[in-house]
Residue, then its C-alpha position, 0 to 999 in steps of 0.5 A: x824523456x824525448x831522448x829515450x822514447x822517439x816513436x810509439x813502440x806499440x806500433x809496427x815500424x813503418x814500411x820504408x821505401x827506397x829505389x826499387x826496394x822496400x823494407x818492412x818488419x819480418x812477419x810469420x808468413x815470411x818463413x818459407x821464403x826466408x828459409x829458402x833464401x837463407x838455405x840457398x845462400x848458406x855458403x855465400x853468407x857463412x864467411x861473413x856471419x856468426x856460426x848458425x845454430x843447428x836449428x837456425x832454419x827451423x820454423x820454431x827458431x824463426x818464431x823465436x827470432x820474430x819474438x826477439x825482434x818484437x821485444x827488441x823493438x818494444x824496448x827500443x833496442x833494435x829494429x829489424x827489417x826484411x828487404x824486398x824487391x819492389x817490382x815483384x815483392x821478392x825477399x832479397x835480404x835483411x837489415x837490423x839497426x841494433x844496440x841502440x844507445x839513447x841519452x847522450x849517445x843516440x847511436x845504433x849499429x847497422x847489420x845486413x845480409x843479402x841472399x846470394x842470388x841478389x848480391x852486387x845488384x844494388x839492392x842493399x845500397x838502396x836499402x841502406x840509403x832508405x834506412x838512413x833518413x828513418x834512423x836519423x829522423x824517426x828514430x832520432x839517432x845522431x850516429x849509425x855505426x857499422x863494422x865489416x871484415x877487412x876482406x869484405x870488399x863489397x861491404x866496404x864499398x856499400x858503406x862508403x857509397x852510403x856515406x859511412x866513413x872509416x873510423x878505425x880498426x878493431x882487433x878480434x871484434x866479433x866472432x864470425x864463422x866460429x873465429x874472432x875476426x878483426x873488423x873495420x869500423x865505420x860510422x855515419x853522422x846525422x849531418x854527414x853529407x851523402x856521397x854520390 
């Protein structure tokens, strides 16, 4: 059973601290800051994300999102985090370790977003670097996977800086911004050396 349950799923995921950032589970009180950042970053995020539902930024949609996050965590299927800057506790983005596969795989998929005002400032690199030890120790994963659109140079750089290695190319892998998009596939193993 140790391969299937790795942490007490009744507990909130712990706060994860990194270099100048911290990650914590999303909370109802985050709504105003989250909606402001997402709305201000819509044009920046649209090319890299699935099409937003018409009600995506409503309070009721945010509550549904929180319920889904909680259920996914209870079922050990996904762990969602909001990313905050340590100095002033400003929300700068989010990460999700999703599609957890237990048993012989012990793998999960990493997804992330950063608000336009905070892009290319190192916050997401610090966040992914902080999440890696948690994923491999507390969650006992063997493998973290990530995918990005080939034209997303910033995402490719982030993954390479945090020790992910390119493993392949998937044609029409995910529906992003309303179109099936090709993706580069990356992975990091538990024992992969960290690049500097």
